[in-house]
C-alpha positions in Angstrom: -0.1 0.2 0.1 1.2 3.5 -0.9 1.7 6.3 1.6 -1.6 8.0 2.2 -2.4 11.8 2.6 -1.6 12.3 6.0 1.8 10.1 5.4 2.6 12.5 2.4 1.5 15.7 5.0 3.6 14.8 7.8 6.7 14.1 5.0 6.1 18.0 4.4 6.0 19.1 8.0 9.3 17.1 8.6 10.9 18.9 5.5 9.4 22.3 6.2 11.1 21.8 10.0 14.3 20.9 8.2 14.4 23.5 6.0 13.1 26.0 8.5 16.2 25.0 11.2 18.9 25.0 8.2 17.9 28.7 7.6 17.9 29.6 11.1 21.3 28.6 11.7 22.6 29.6 8.5 20.9 32.8 9.9 23.0 32.8 13.0 26.3 31.9 11.5 26.0 34.8 9.6 24.9 36.9 12.0 27.7 35.8 14.3 31.1 35.4 12.3 30.4 37.3 8.7 28.5 40.5 9.6 31.3 41.5 12.2 34.1 40.3 9.6 32.6 42.8 7.5 32.2 45.2 10.2 36.1 45.2 11.3 36.9 45.8 7.6 34.8 48.8 7.5 36.3 50.1 10.7 39.6 49.0 9.1 38.9 51.2 6.4 37.4 53.9 8.8 40.8 54.1 10.7 42.9 54.5 7.6 40.7 57.7 7.1 41.0 59.0 9.8 45.0 58.6 9.8 44.7 60.8 6.3 42.9 63.0 8.4 45.4 63.1 11.3 48.2 63.3 8.5 46.7 66.4 6.9 46.6 67.8 10.2 50.5 67.6 10.5 51.0 68.3 7.6 49.1 71.8 8.0 50.1 72.3 11.6 54.2 71.9 10.4 53.7 74.3 7.1 51.7 77.1 9.9 54.4 76.8 12.1 57.3 77.0 9.9 55.6 80.1 8.3 55.4 83.5 9.5 51.6 83.6 8.8 48.7 84.4 11.2 45.8 83.0 8.8 43.5 80.5 10.4 42.9 76.9 8.8 40.6 74.2 9.2 41.2 70.9 9.4 38.3 68.2 9.1 38.4 65.0 11.1 36.2 62.3 11.0 35.6 61.3 14.5 33.0 57.9 14.1 31.4 55.7 11.8 28.0 54.3 10.9 27.4 50.7 10.1 25.8 50.2 6.9 22.1 49.3 7.1 21.9 45.4 6.1 18.2 43.8 5.2 17.4 41.4 8.2 20.7 41.2 9.6 21.4 42.8 13.0 24.6 46.2 13.4 25.8 47.3 16.3 25.0 51.1 17.3 27.2 53.8 15.5 30.8 53.5 16.6 32.2 56.9 18.0 35.4 58.4 18.5 37.0 61.3 20.3 40.0 63.5 19.9 41.5 66.0 22.7 44.5 68.0 23.8 47.1 66.4 26.2 47.9 67.6 29.5 49.8 71.1 29.5 53.5 71.5 29.8 56.6 73.7 29.3 59.3 73.9 26.7 62.9 74.1 28.6 66.1 75.3 27.1 69.0 74.4 28.9 71.1 77.5 28.2 68.7 79.9 26.9 65.0 81.1 27.8 62.3 79.3 25.5 59.3 81.7 26.3 61.4 84.8 25.0 62.3 82.8 21.7 59.2 80.8 21.1 56.8 83.7 22.7 56.0 81.3 25.5 56.6 77.9 26.6 53.5 76.1 27.6 52.9 73.0 24.5 50.7 70.3 24.3 49.9 67.5 22.2 46.8 65.7 20.3 45.1 62.4 20.7 42.5 60.6 18.9 41.3 57.8 20.2 38.7 55.2 18.6 36.4 53.4 20.0 35.2 50.2 17.3 32.4 47.9 18.0 34.6 45.1 17.1 38.2 45.7 16.9 40.7 47.7 18.6 42.6 50.1 17.2 45.3 52.4 19.0 45.8 55.7 19.4 46.7 58.4 17.1 48.9 61.1 18.9 50.7 64.2 17.4 53.2 66.2 19.6 56.3 67.9 18.8 56.6 67.6 15.5 56.1 63.7 15.3 52.9 62.1 14.3 52.6 58.6 15.7 50.7 55.4 16.9 50.6 54.4 20.4 49.0 50.8 21.3 48.2 49.3 24.3 50.8 47.1 24.7 53.4 50.3 24.7 54.5 49.4 21.3 54.7 53.0 19.2 55.0 53.7 15.4 56.2 56.7 13.9 54.3 57.7 11.1 55.7 61.2 10.6 58.3 63.3 12.0 60.5 66.5 12.0 64.0 66.4 12.8 64.8 68.1 16.3 68.6 68.9 14.6 69.5 69.9 12.0 72.8 70.6 11.5 73.6 73.5 13.9 69.9 74.4 14.3 67.4 73.0 16.9 63.9 73.0 15.7 61.3 73.1 19.0 57.6 72.3 17.9 55.3 74.2 20.1 51.0 73.6 20.1 49.7 76.0 22.8 46.0 76.1 23.7 43.3 73.7 25.1 41.1 71.4 22.8 38.4 69.9 25.4 37.2 66.4 24.4 35.4 66.1 21.5 33.3 62.8 20.8 31.0 61.7 18.5 30.6 60.7 15.0 30.4 63.1 13.1 33.4 64.9 11.2 34.9 67.7 13.4 36.4 70.7 11.8 39.8 71.8 14.2 41.1 75.3 14.2 44.8 75.7 13.9 46.3 79.3 13.8 49.4 80.5 12.7 52.3 82.0 14.6 52.1 85.7 12.8 56.0 86.2 13.5 59.0 85.0 12.1 61.1 86.1 15.6 60.6 83.0 17.0 64.5 82.5 17.1 67.9 83.2 18.7 71.3 82.5 17.1 74.8 81.4 18.7 72.9 79.9 21.7 75.1 77.5 23.7 72.6 75.0 24.7 73.2 71.8 27.2 69.7 70.1 26.7 66.0 70.6 26.0 63.1 69.5 27.9 60.0 68.6 26.2 56.3 67.5 27.2 56.0 64.3 25.8 54.1 61.1 26.5 56.4 59.1 23.9 59.1 57.1 26.5 62.3 58.2 26.3 63.3 54.8 24.9 61.2 55.4 21.9 62.5 58.7 21.3 66.2 57.1 21.3 64.9 54.1 18.9 62.7 56.2 16.3 63.1 59.8 16.5 66.7 61.0 17.9 68.7 58.2 14.7 71.0 59.0 11.8 72.4 62.5 11.6 71.0 63.0 15.2 72.2 59.9 16.9 74.7 62.2 19.0 71.5 63.0 21.3 69.5 60.7 23.6 66.3 61.3 25.5 65.9 60.2 30.0 62.8 60.3 31.2 62.1 63.3 33.7 58.6 62.4 34.9 55.9 60.4 33.0 54.9 63.3 30.5 58.9 65.0 29.9 61.7 64.0 28.5 65.0 65.7 28.3 67.2 65.8 25.0 70.9 65.5 25.9 74.0 65.5 23.7 74.2 68.9 22.5 77.5 70.6 22.6 78.5 73.8 21.6 76.5 76.6 19.9 73.3 76.7 17.9 70.4 78.0 16.3 67.1 77.5 18.2 63.9 78.2 15.9 60.6 77.6 17.5 57.8 76.8 15.2 54.9 77.3 16.3 50.9 76.9 15.9 48.0 77.6 18.4 44.5 75.6 18.7 41.9 77.8 18.3 44.1 80.9 19.1 47.2 82.7 17.8 49.8 80.8 19.5 
């Protein structure tokens, strides 16, 4: 005797349950693994875009500081990001990022008055911190003519840098002002202002050392910054956010390249 209508109906139900179960498992696996992987790629691309923004900011800071211009420049930094909408699948909330200035510190020149040369001795840095939902990416930092990546494990990678010592000239890069923490997903225009003067230098100065406010450890200064033509110099730790550059001998021209955050330096 062949299958009855009841048997065929039961088979259809079993088949439907199996197909539904397969689809449910596939959906769960896609949501659990594929979506996060795709979001990780999107986060990585956004981080590369922010690196480009910070590199543009670095370039504007260096260009303005090495000029006598008093012009103001707005540099956009894309703080955060949105994940693309997906039919049927769930996405995390937008990922916000933040940027702020670091703690203030003072430039000190052994053998000269930094305030007289620079028009002020206070200096700071800038820190961009991402807060992604899937990946962990390191902070991006600017200070003292340096742009670098700082990872949680203490490792640092230099992205851009200007030399402290060029021949018989000492170059100091000063960033004055304060930027309170700005967080969000939007693009933030950062305003930097040039010095408006070319009288930020001194000649024939007998310099013994230079003390800088820095989050970059002395060891990293020695390994990544004070190399090549600057290898006669070495950095020592003064405290958690201060290093002293030693090894100078003789007379130098000292040039202070200053810009301000939303104000004249």
